[in-house]
N, CA and C atoms as an extended XYZ file, in Angstrom:
489
Properties=species:S:1:pos:R:3:atomname:S:1:resname:S:1:resid:I:1 pbc="F F F"
N        -7.639        2.090       26.080 N   UNK     1
C        -7.608        0.650       26.397 CA  UNK     1
C        -7.831        0.064       25.687 C   UNK     1
N        -7.614       -1.190       25.685 N   UNK     2
C        -7.489       -2.160       24.850 CA  UNK     2
C        -8.500       -3.121       25.264 C   UNK     2
N        -9.361       -3.656       24.829 N   UNK     3
C       -10.789       -4.504       24.931 CA  UNK     3
C       -10.510       -5.662       24.326 C   UNK     3
N        -9.491       -6.245       23.570 N   UNK     4
C        -9.462       -7.393       22.895 CA  UNK     4
C        -7.815       -7.534       22.668 C   UNK     4
N        -7.508       -8.631       23.537 N   UNK     5
C        -6.308       -9.318       22.884 CA  UNK     5
C        -6.271      -10.152       22.136 C   UNK     5
N        -5.884       -9.974       20.721 N   UNK     6
C        -5.791      -10.921       20.074 CA  UNK     6
C        -4.806      -12.017       19.682 C   UNK     6
N        -4.723      -12.873       19.818 N   UNK     7
C        -3.422      -13.957       19.582 CA  UNK     7
C        -2.976      -14.299       18.673 C   UNK     7
N        -4.445      -14.678       17.936 N   UNK     8
C        -3.886      -14.944       16.301 CA  UNK     8
C        -5.168      -14.179       15.327 C   UNK     8
N        -5.390      -14.444       14.218 N   UNK     9
C        -6.138      -14.060       13.423 CA  UNK     9
C        -7.761      -14.493       13.727 C   UNK     9
N        -8.610      -13.464       13.863 N   UNK    10
C        -9.803      -14.234       13.589 CA  UNK    10
C       -10.813      -14.912       12.526 C   UNK    10
N       -10.926      -15.735       12.782 N   UNK    11
C       -12.251      -16.144       11.691 CA  UNK    11
C       -13.344      -15.324       11.649 C   UNK    11
N       -13.666      -15.372       10.097 N   UNK    12
C       -15.037      -14.226        9.939 CA  UNK    12
C       -15.858      -14.375       11.014 C   UNK    12
N       -16.391      -15.932       10.891 N   UNK    13
C       -17.757      -15.933       12.006 CA  UNK    13
C       -16.951      -15.611       13.515 C   UNK    13
N       -16.128      -15.711       13.717 N   UNK    14
C       -15.574      -15.165       15.251 CA  UNK    14
C       -15.298      -13.768       15.182 C   UNK    14
N       -15.046      -13.418       13.833 N   UNK    15
C       -15.326      -12.094       14.006 CA  UNK    15
C       -17.265      -10.835       13.874 C   UNK    15
N       -17.625      -11.659       13.179 N   UNK    16
C       -19.268      -11.678       13.599 CA  UNK    16
C       -20.207      -11.488       14.985 C   UNK    16
N       -19.080      -12.792       15.345 N   UNK    17
C       -19.584      -12.782       16.938 CA  UNK    17
C       -19.099      -11.728       17.757 C   UNK    17
N       -18.696      -10.897       17.478 N   UNK    18
C       -18.123       -9.700       18.503 CA  UNK    18
C       -19.175       -8.788       18.351 C   UNK    18
N       -19.545       -8.966       17.126 N   UNK    19
C       -20.887       -7.870       16.716 CA  UNK    19
C       -21.953       -8.475       17.861 C   UNK    19
N       -22.360       -9.845       17.501 N   UNK    20
C       -23.278      -10.211       18.326 CA  UNK    20
C       -23.472      -10.556       20.379 C   UNK    20
N       -21.952      -10.125       20.649 N   UNK    21
C       -21.623      -10.017       22.373 CA  UNK    21
C       -21.328       -8.597       22.297 C   UNK    21
N       -21.184       -7.811       21.366 N   UNK    22
C       -20.934       -6.229       21.744 CA  UNK    22
C       -22.074       -5.090       20.447 C   UNK    22
N       -22.459       -4.133       20.958 N   UNK    23
C       -23.481       -3.462       20.508 CA  UNK    23
C       -22.372       -2.934       19.272 C   UNK    23
N       -22.950       -2.265       18.370 N   UNK    24
C       -22.739       -1.632       16.849 CA  UNK    24
C       -21.620       -0.119       17.313 C   UNK    24
N       -23.067        0.295       18.630 N   UNK    25
C       -21.943        1.602       19.354 CA  UNK    25
C       -21.024        1.594       19.414 C   UNK    25
N       -20.912       -0.165       20.370 N   UNK    26
C       -19.586       -0.119       21.028 CA  UNK    26
C       -18.524       -0.518       20.211 C   UNK    26
N       -19.011       -1.378       19.379 N   UNK    27
C       -17.553       -1.796       18.205 CA  UNK    27
C       -17.369       -0.452       17.658 C   UNK    27
N       -17.903        0.845       17.251 N   UNK    28
C       -17.454        1.792       16.527 CA  UNK    28
C       -16.476        2.420       17.512 C   UNK    28
N       -17.248        3.137       18.651 N   UNK    29
C       -16.746        4.048       19.710 CA  UNK    29
C       -15.212        3.394       20.378 C   UNK    29
N       -15.602        2.205       20.971 N   UNK    30
C       -14.449        1.569       21.869 CA  UNK    30
C       -13.334        1.084       21.187 C   UNK    30
N       -13.884       -0.121       19.705 N   UNK    31
C       -12.895       -0.782       19.478 CA  UNK    31
C       -12.438        0.062       17.825 C   UNK    31
N       -13.193        0.224       17.323 N   UNK    32
C       -12.369        1.443       15.781 CA  UNK    32
C       -12.202        2.599       16.331 C   UNK    32
N       -13.080        3.293       17.200 N   UNK    33
C       -12.756        4.227       17.826 CA  UNK    33
C       -12.871        5.364       15.984 C   UNK    33
N       -14.112        4.927       15.396 N   UNK    34
C       -14.406        6.006       14.170 CA  UNK    34
C       -15.952        5.680       13.748 C   UNK    34
N       -16.161        6.904       13.853 N   UNK    35
C       -17.828        6.900       13.826 CA  UNK    35
C       -17.959        7.604       12.479 C   UNK    35
N       -17.274        7.369       11.710 N   UNK    36
C       -17.316        8.147       10.240 CA  UNK    36
C       -18.220        6.741        9.608 C   UNK    36
N       -19.242        7.886        8.784 N   UNK    37
C       -19.553        7.086        7.973 CA  UNK    37
C       -19.352        6.170        6.703 C   UNK    37
N       -19.832        5.413        5.588 N   UNK    38
C       -19.318        4.828        4.220 CA  UNK    38
C       -19.547        6.293        3.665 C   UNK    38
N       -21.033        7.125        3.510 N   UNK    39
C       -20.950        7.959        2.197 CA  UNK    39
C       -21.554        8.993        3.783 C   UNK    39
N       -21.861       10.654        2.637 N   UNK    40
C       -22.464       11.852        3.039 CA  UNK    40
C       -23.164       11.721        3.328 C   UNK    40
N       -23.793       10.989        2.358 N   UNK    41
C       -25.728       11.258        2.174 CA  UNK    41
C       -25.810        9.794        2.943 C   UNK    41
N       -26.918        9.144        3.693 N   UNK    42
C       -27.162        8.270        3.773 CA  UNK    42
C       -26.261        7.242        4.364 C   UNK    42
N       -25.117        7.165        4.506 N   UNK    43
C       -24.131        6.321        4.707 CA  UNK    43
C       -24.577        5.578        6.128 C   UNK    43
N       -24.118        4.502        6.112 N   UNK    44
C       -24.062        3.626        7.378 CA  UNK    44
C       -22.786        3.751        8.006 C   UNK    44
N       -22.580        3.074        9.376 N   UNK    45
C       -21.284        3.606       10.414 CA  UNK    45
C       -20.417        2.664        9.229 C   UNK    45
N       -18.957        3.002        9.358 N   UNK    46
C       -18.019        2.375        9.097 CA  UNK    46
C       -17.496        0.501        9.635 C   UNK    46
N       -17.995        0.904       10.843 N   UNK    47
C       -18.345       -0.302       11.986 CA  UNK    47
C       -19.212       -1.368       11.080 C   UNK    47
N       -20.431       -0.413       10.795 N   UNK    48
C       -21.270       -1.716       10.696 CA  UNK    48
C       -21.440       -2.139        9.400 C   UNK    48
N       -20.538       -1.175        8.408 N   UNK    49
C       -20.284       -1.663        7.026 CA  UNK    49
C       -19.344       -3.287        7.059 C   UNK    49
N       -18.254       -2.673        8.138 N   UNK    50
C       -16.971       -3.989        8.278 CA  UNK    50
C       -18.230       -5.177        8.570 C   UNK    50
N       -19.273       -4.821        9.470 N   UNK    51
C       -19.920       -6.232        9.822 CA  UNK    51
C       -20.770       -6.944        8.346 C   UNK    51
N       -21.252       -5.707        7.842 N   UNK    52
C       -22.092       -6.733        6.857 CA  UNK    52
C       -20.848       -7.312        5.611 C   UNK    52
N       -19.773       -6.446        5.145 N   UNK    53
C       -18.909       -7.139        4.465 CA  UNK    53
C       -18.425       -8.658        5.169 C   UNK    53
N       -17.935       -9.102        6.772 N   UNK    54
C       -17.875      -10.208        7.069 CA  UNK    54
C       -19.455      -11.374        6.915 C   UNK    54
N       -20.402      -10.290        6.340 N   UNK    55
C       -21.408      -11.683        6.357 CA  UNK    55
C       -21.661      -11.738        5.233 C   UNK    55
N       -21.235      -10.762        4.130 N   UNK    56
C       -21.567      -11.214        2.423 CA  UNK    56
C       -20.171      -12.123        2.398 C   UNK    56
N       -19.009      -12.291        3.184 N   UNK    57
C       -18.092      -13.278        3.061 CA  UNK    57
C       -18.253      -14.264        3.735 C   UNK    57
N       -18.699      -14.506        4.687 N   UNK    58
C       -19.453      -15.730        5.217 CA  UNK    58
C       -20.575      -16.562        4.430 C   UNK    58
N       -21.629      -15.656        3.831 N   UNK    59
C       -22.241      -16.068        2.718 CA  UNK    59
C       -22.014      -16.787        1.856 C   UNK    59
N       -20.640      -16.223        1.058 N   UNK    60
C       -20.432      -16.791       -0.092 CA  UNK    60
C       -19.303      -18.131       -0.037 C   UNK    60
N       -19.048      -18.272        1.628 N   UNK    61
C       -18.174      -19.421        1.936 CA  UNK    61
C       -16.670      -19.253        2.359 C   UNK    61
N       -16.902      -18.089        2.247 N   UNK    62
C       -15.239      -17.623        3.137 CA  UNK    62
C       -14.956      -17.057        4.603 C   UNK    62
N       -14.454      -17.879        5.181 N   UNK    63
C       -14.613      -17.545        6.499 CA  UNK    63
C       -13.074      -17.477        7.310 C   UNK    63
N       -12.079      -17.487        6.308 N   UNK    64
C       -10.720      -17.474        6.354 CA  UNK    64
C        -9.964      -16.700        5.196 C   UNK    64
N        -9.149      -16.073        5.582 N   UNK    65
C        -8.018      -15.493        4.605 CA  UNK    65
C        -7.828      -16.541        3.233 C   UNK    65
N        -7.576      -18.011        3.554 N   UNK    66
C        -7.041      -19.194        2.696 CA  UNK    66
C        -8.192      -19.355        1.673 C   UNK    66
N        -9.340      -18.674        2.005 N   UNK    67
C       -10.544      -19.271        1.390 CA  UNK    67
C       -11.178      -17.678        0.031 C   UNK    67
N       -10.435      -16.789        0.165 N   UNK    68
C       -10.292      -15.771        0.119 CA  UNK    68
C       -10.582      -15.844       -1.555 C   UNK    68
N        -9.556      -16.324       -2.368 N   UNK    69
C        -9.616      -16.542       -3.866 CA  UNK    69
C       -10.879      -17.238       -4.796 C   UNK    69
N       -11.833      -17.622       -3.468 N   UNK    70
C       -13.015      -18.010       -4.546 CA  UNK    70
C       -13.995      -17.089       -4.467 C   UNK    70
N       -13.721      -16.031       -4.117 N   UNK    71
C       -14.845      -14.598       -4.326 CA  UNK    71
C       -13.889      -13.343       -5.140 C   UNK    71
N       -12.355      -14.047       -5.336 N   UNK    72
C       -11.993      -12.602       -5.949 CA  UNK    72
C       -12.800      -12.673       -7.576 C   UNK    72
N       -13.154      -11.517       -7.795 N   UNK    73
C       -13.764      -11.613       -9.129 CA  UNK    73
C       -14.972      -12.370       -9.709 C   UNK    73
N       -15.448      -12.969       -8.428 N   UNK    74
C       -16.816      -13.678       -8.436 CA  UNK    74
C       -17.896      -12.648       -8.583 C   UNK    74
N       -18.646      -12.727       -9.436 N   UNK    75
C       -19.578      -11.468       -9.854 CA  UNK    75
C       -20.672      -11.497       -8.723 C   UNK    75
N       -21.398      -12.735       -8.297 N   UNK    76
C       -22.067      -13.080       -7.059 CA  UNK    76
C       -21.550      -12.324       -5.911 C   UNK    76
N       -20.657      -12.259       -5.869 N   UNK    77
C       -19.853      -11.695       -4.207 CA  UNK    77
C       -19.799      -10.573       -4.540 C   UNK    77
N       -19.561       -9.614       -6.147 N   UNK    78
C       -19.172       -8.403       -6.102 CA  UNK    78
C       -20.506       -7.610       -6.116 C   UNK    78
N       -21.337       -8.238       -6.123 N   UNK    79
C       -22.857       -7.825       -6.354 CA  UNK    79
C       -23.354       -7.536       -5.051 C   UNK    79
N       -23.281       -8.218       -4.420 N   UNK    80
C       -23.343       -8.451       -2.797 CA  UNK    80
C       -22.589       -7.357       -2.014 C   UNK    80
N       -20.836       -7.308       -2.287 N   UNK    81
C       -20.749       -6.030       -1.780 CA  UNK    81
C       -20.996       -4.891       -2.032 C   UNK    81
N       -21.418       -4.553       -3.035 N   UNK    82
C       -21.426       -3.628       -3.965 CA  UNK    82
C       -23.010       -3.079       -3.147 C   UNK    82
N       -23.368       -3.947       -2.783 N   UNK    83
C       -24.850       -3.494       -2.371 CA  UNK    83
C       -24.864       -3.364       -1.354 C   UNK    83
N       -23.662       -3.330        0.107 N   UNK    84
C       -23.818       -2.572        1.364 CA  UNK    84
C       -24.145       -0.775        1.052 C   UNK    84
N       -24.723       -0.483        1.844 N   UNK    85
C       -24.848        0.814        1.692 CA  UNK    85
C       -23.534        1.688        1.685 C   UNK    85
N       -23.113        2.562        0.625 N   UNK    86
C       -22.069        3.169        0.450 CA  UNK    86
C       -20.926        2.733       -0.019 C   UNK    86
N       -21.174        1.137       -0.390 N   UNK    87
C       -19.944        0.425       -1.116 CA  UNK    87
C       -20.383        0.188       -2.826 C   UNK    87
N       -21.323        1.006       -3.390 N   UNK    88
C       -22.510        1.072       -4.845 CA  UNK    88
C       -20.902        1.260       -5.793 C   UNK    88
N       -20.073        2.263       -5.498 N   UNK    89
C       -19.014        2.593       -6.237 CA  UNK    89
C       -18.323        1.376       -7.009 C   UNK    89
N       -17.887        1.119       -6.106 N   UNK    90
C       -16.832       -0.360       -6.384 CA  UNK    90
C       -15.031        0.127       -5.355 C   UNK    90
N       -14.917        1.488       -5.065 N   UNK    91
C       -13.699        1.744       -4.694 CA  UNK    91
C       -13.157        0.659       -4.033 C   UNK    91
N       -14.146        0.812       -2.744 N   UNK    92
C       -13.979       -0.050       -1.538 CA  UNK    92
C       -13.859       -1.755       -1.950 C   UNK    92
N       -14.515       -2.308       -3.008 N   UNK    93
C       -14.302       -3.399       -3.238 CA  UNK    93
C       -12.515       -3.563       -3.854 C   UNK    93
N       -12.456       -2.671       -4.332 N   UNK    94
C       -11.212       -2.501       -5.195 CA  UNK    94
C       -10.203       -2.642       -4.151 C   UNK    94
N       -10.384       -1.665       -3.295 N   UNK    95
C        -9.385       -1.580       -2.104 CA  UNK    95
C        -9.590       -3.082       -1.081 C   UNK    95
N       -10.225       -3.349       -1.171 N   UNK    96
C       -10.817       -4.730       -0.113 CA  UNK    96
C        -9.639       -6.054       -0.729 C   UNK    96
N        -9.721       -6.212       -2.084 N   UNK    97
C        -8.546       -6.751       -3.173 CA  UNK    97
C        -7.285       -6.403       -2.971 C   UNK    97
N        -7.097       -5.493       -2.485 N   UNK    98
C        -6.008       -4.858       -2.674 CA  UNK    98
C        -5.051       -5.339       -0.985 C   UNK    98
N        -6.322       -4.896        0.160 N   UNK    99
C        -5.392       -5.781        1.396 CA  UNK    99
C        -5.316       -6.931        1.356 C   UNK    99
N        -6.203       -7.959        0.703 N   UNK   100
C        -6.217       -9.066        0.668 CA  UNK   100
C        -4.951       -9.709       -0.059 C   UNK   100
N        -4.307       -8.487       -0.555 N   UNK   101
C        -3.208       -9.429       -1.453 CA  UNK   101
C        -3.353       -9.192       -3.174 C   UNK   101
N        -4.064       -8.726       -3.371 N   UNK   102
C        -4.027       -8.907       -4.907 CA  UNK   102
C        -3.358       -7.898       -5.527 C   UNK   102
N        -1.901       -8.311       -6.186 N   UNK   103
C        -0.726       -7.059       -6.693 CA  UNK   103
C        -1.799       -6.232       -8.062 C   UNK   103
N        -2.268       -7.090       -8.864 N   UNK   104
C        -3.516       -6.222       -9.613 CA  UNK   104
C        -4.121       -5.388       -9.610 C   UNK   104
N        -4.356       -5.016       -8.009 N   UNK   105
C        -5.222       -3.953       -8.078 CA  UNK   105
C        -5.124       -2.570       -7.581 C   UNK   105
N        -6.087       -1.367       -7.753 N   UNK   106
C        -5.467        0.085       -7.267 CA  UNK   106
C        -6.776        0.041       -6.196 C   UNK   106
N        -6.813        1.321       -5.796 N   UNK   107
C        -7.627        1.837       -5.259 CA  UNK   107
C        -8.176        3.366       -5.379 C   UNK   107
N        -9.128        3.506       -6.585 N   UNK   108
C        -8.995        4.365       -7.458 CA  UNK   108
C        -9.765        5.685       -6.469 C   UNK   108
N        -9.117        6.335       -5.553 N   UNK   109
C        -9.850        7.238       -4.738 CA  UNK   109
C        -8.980        8.897       -5.223 C   UNK   109
N        -9.356        9.643       -4.562 N   UNK   110
C        -9.235       11.203       -5.147 CA  UNK   110
C        -7.621       11.371       -4.899 C   UNK   110
N        -6.406       10.844       -4.723 N   UNK   111
C        -5.452       11.306       -4.434 CA  UNK   111
C        -5.172       10.324       -5.624 C   UNK   111
N        -5.456        8.924       -5.972 N   UNK   112
C        -4.954        8.350       -7.282 CA  UNK   112
C        -5.276        9.009       -8.538 C   UNK   112
N        -6.786        9.686       -8.318 N   UNK   113
C        -7.349       10.633       -9.920 CA  UNK   113
C        -6.524       11.957       -9.573 C   UNK   113
N        -6.599       12.620       -8.704 N   UNK   114
C        -5.826       13.851       -9.131 CA  UNK   114
C        -4.620       13.871       -9.689 C   UNK   114
N        -3.785       12.442       -9.316 N   UNK   115
C        -2.550       12.322       -9.602 CA  UNK   115
C        -2.457       12.266      -11.546 C   UNK   115
N        -3.712       11.209      -11.651 N   UNK   116
C        -3.430       11.163      -12.996 CA  UNK   116
C        -4.022       12.387      -13.852 C   UNK   116
N        -4.794       12.754      -13.247 N   UNK   117
C        -5.525       13.782      -14.006 CA  UNK   117
C        -4.600       15.134      -14.616 C   UNK   117
N        -3.506       14.894      -13.327 N   UNK   118
C        -2.630       16.091      -13.302 CA  UNK   118
C        -1.289       15.428      -14.776 C   UNK   118
N        -1.167       14.353      -14.565 N   UNK   119
C        -0.408       13.872      -15.673 CA  UNK   119
C        -1.013       13.971      -16.826 C   UNK   119
N        -2.086       13.700      -17.087 N   UNK   120
C        -2.760       13.757      -18.565 CA  UNK   120
C        -3.392       15.091      -18.418 C   UNK   120
N        -3.355       15.581      -17.921 N   UNK   121
C        -4.033       17.372      -18.114 CA  UNK   121
C        -5.425       17.657      -18.467 C   UNK   121
N        -5.947       16.214      -18.015 N   UNK   122
C        -7.565       16.529      -18.138 CA  UNK   122
C        -8.071       15.646      -17.267 C   UNK   122
N        -9.410       15.378      -17.133 N   UNK   123
C       -10.313       14.935      -15.755 CA  UNK   123
C       -10.400       13.409      -16.148 C   UNK   123
N       -10.475       12.778      -15.531 N   UNK   124
C       -10.335       11.020      -15.241 CA  UNK   124
C       -11.377       10.452      -14.863 C   UNK   124
N       -12.029        9.665      -15.050 N   UNK   125
C       -12.782        9.253      -14.187 CA  UNK   125
C       -12.228        7.966      -13.723 C   UNK   125
N       -13.024        7.561      -12.828 N   UNK   126
C       -12.631        6.899      -11.601 CA  UNK   126
C       -12.270        5.160      -12.353 C   UNK   126
N       -13.265        4.621      -13.484 N   UNK   127
C       -12.973        3.173      -14.134 CA  UNK   127
C       -11.820        3.703      -14.971 C   UNK   127
N       -11.548        5.141      -15.008 N   UNK   128
C       -10.073        4.430      -16.233 CA  UNK   128
C        -9.092        4.554      -15.395 C   UNK   128
N        -8.708        4.858      -14.037 N   UNK   129
C        -7.611        4.542      -13.457 CA  UNK   129
C        -7.006        3.297      -13.456 C   UNK   129
N        -7.520        2.553      -13.340 N   UNK   130
C        -6.985        1.130      -13.286 CA  UNK   130
C        -6.745        0.275      -14.180 C   UNK   130
N        -7.212        0.411      -15.678 N   UNK   131
C        -6.488        0.161      -16.471 CA  UNK   131
C        -5.337        1.402      -16.840 C   UNK   131
N        -5.553        2.635      -16.453 N   UNK   132
C        -4.324        3.308      -16.688 CA  UNK   132
C        -3.112        3.010      -15.976 C   UNK   132
N        -3.464        2.752      -14.556 N   UNK   133
C        -2.287        2.126      -14.295 CA  UNK   133
C        -1.585        0.863      -14.331 C   UNK   133
N        -2.268        0.111      -14.904 N   UNK   134
C        -1.974       -1.467      -15.205 CA  UNK   134
C        -1.270       -1.355      -16.473 C   UNK   134
N        -1.456       -0.311      -17.912 N   UNK   135
C        -1.017       -0.081      -18.313 CA  UNK   135
C        -0.081        0.770      -18.460 C   UNK   135
N         0.451        2.120      -17.497 N   UNK   136
C         1.805        2.300      -17.408 CA  UNK   136
C         2.906        1.378      -16.821 C   UNK   136
N         1.979        0.033      -15.682 N   UNK   137
C         2.762       -1.004      -15.416 CA  UNK   137
C         3.661       -2.007      -16.325 C   UNK   137
N         3.009       -1.384      -17.478 N   UNK   138
C         3.268       -2.882      -18.264 CA  UNK   138
C         4.550       -2.029      -19.161 C   UNK   138
N         4.264       -0.400      -19.492 N   UNK   139
C         5.371        0.309      -19.746 CA  UNK   139
C         6.290        0.435      -19.270 C   UNK   139
N         6.482        0.362      -18.000 N   UNK   140
C         7.836        0.407      -17.167 CA  UNK   140
C         8.051       -0.972      -16.577 C   UNK   140
N         7.715       -1.950      -17.157 N   UNK   141
C         8.360       -3.178      -16.564 CA  UNK   141
C         9.668       -3.762      -17.198 C   UNK   141
N        10.079       -2.858      -18.336 N   UNK   142
C        11.431       -3.498      -18.640 CA  UNK   142
C        12.846       -2.735      -17.386 C   UNK   142
N        11.957       -2.196      -17.120 N   UNK   143
C        13.116       -1.136      -16.158 CA  UNK   143
C        12.779       -1.034      -14.544 C   UNK   143
N        11.454       -1.722      -14.359 N   UNK   144
C        11.314       -2.221      -12.830 CA  UNK   144
C        10.386       -3.644      -12.658 C   UNK   144
N        10.707       -4.759      -12.764 N   UNK   145
C        10.230       -5.865      -13.114 CA  UNK   145
C         9.378       -5.868      -12.346 C   UNK   145
N         9.637       -5.678      -10.963 N   UNK   146
C         8.732       -5.884       -9.799 CA  UNK   146
C         7.577       -4.792       -9.388 C   UNK   146
N         7.191       -3.464      -10.422 N   UNK   147
C         6.298       -2.815      -10.512 CA  UNK   147
C         5.141       -3.560      -10.399 C   UNK   147
N         3.979       -3.228       -9.257 N   UNK   148
C         2.140       -3.838       -9.558 CA  UNK   148
C         1.711       -2.722       -9.894 C   UNK   148
N         0.749       -2.522      -10.203 N   UNK   149
C        -0.286       -1.659      -10.196 CA  UNK   149
C        -0.732       -1.673       -8.586 C   UNK   149
N        -0.814       -2.672       -7.352 N   UNK   150
C        -0.771       -1.875       -6.168 CA  UNK   150
C         0.189       -1.315       -5.564 C   UNK   150
N         1.660       -1.666       -6.414 N   UNK   151
C         2.503       -0.971       -5.651 CA  UNK   151
C         3.063        0.643       -6.296 C   UNK   151
N         2.233        0.308       -7.499 N   UNK   152
C         2.057        2.131       -8.455 CA  UNK   152
C         1.288        3.021       -7.953 C   UNK   152
N         0.049        2.257       -7.632 N   UNK   153
C        -0.460        3.297       -6.581 CA  UNK   153
C        -0.464        3.614       -5.294 C   UNK   153
N         0.393        2.727       -4.253 N   UNK   154
C         1.279        2.865       -2.976 CA  UNK   154
C         2.089        4.528       -3.385 C   UNK   154
N         2.425        4.208       -4.042 N   UNK   155
C         4.247        4.924       -4.703 CA  UNK   155
C         3.557        6.511       -5.254 C   UNK   155
N         2.332        6.347       -5.665 N   UNK   156
C         1.414        7.588       -6.398 CA  UNK   156
C         0.354        7.964       -5.216 C   UNK   156
N         0.283        7.756       -3.527 N   UNK   157
C        -0.058        7.558       -2.834 CA  UNK   157
C         0.309        8.481       -1.823 C   UNK   157
N         1.676        7.949       -1.582 N   UNK   158
C         3.023        8.749       -1.079 CA  UNK   158
C         3.190        9.731       -1.508 C   UNK   158
N         3.823        9.768       -2.795 N   UNK   159
C         3.855       11.243       -3.581 CA  UNK   159
C         2.690       12.348       -3.443 C   UNK   159
N         1.547       11.997       -3.062 N   UNK   160
C         0.571       12.557       -3.043 CA  UNK   160
C         0.287       13.455       -2.020 C   UNK   160
N         0.163       12.420       -0.884 N   UNK   161
C         0.311       12.935        0.731 CA  UNK   161
C         1.275       13.626        0.981 C   UNK   161
N         2.086       14.165        0.081 N   UNK   162
C         3.851       14.956        0.346 CA  UNK   162
C         3.255       16.297       -0.251 C   UNK   162
N         2.490       16.462       -1.240 N   UNK   163
C         1.861       17.940       -1.920 CA  UNK   163
C         1.202       18.694       -1.254 C   UNK   163
């Protein structure tokens, strides 16, 4: 059953209003159909994390996608984003940047880490992934001029999913 029929994208303030009109439980169960938590220990519902991210965006003056450039790589925004329960590692922040269109970003999740570890035959820390994929794109730029870290991340993820 569909609860909301959107004819245009929601503003951040309209998105927050949905939570004010409906309970967090309703949003998790009926809208997202997802009761997963942001982390296994003391994590909050991802539906709650979505609301908190929206609140952080609005607090930083972003009410729609057009305003997103104001917070990209903004240290104050990043501190607030990482302050949301379960977001401290920065993985979700990088993924957020990917989703809003930054081609320079990757999501250093387990799929990416496993691929790089297999390629390098050594353990890889999450913090190494972005510089390694960025450097790889630079090395391959002559043969693949449209390759970006975001695209390479996607290609690796698709490859890993089939393993």
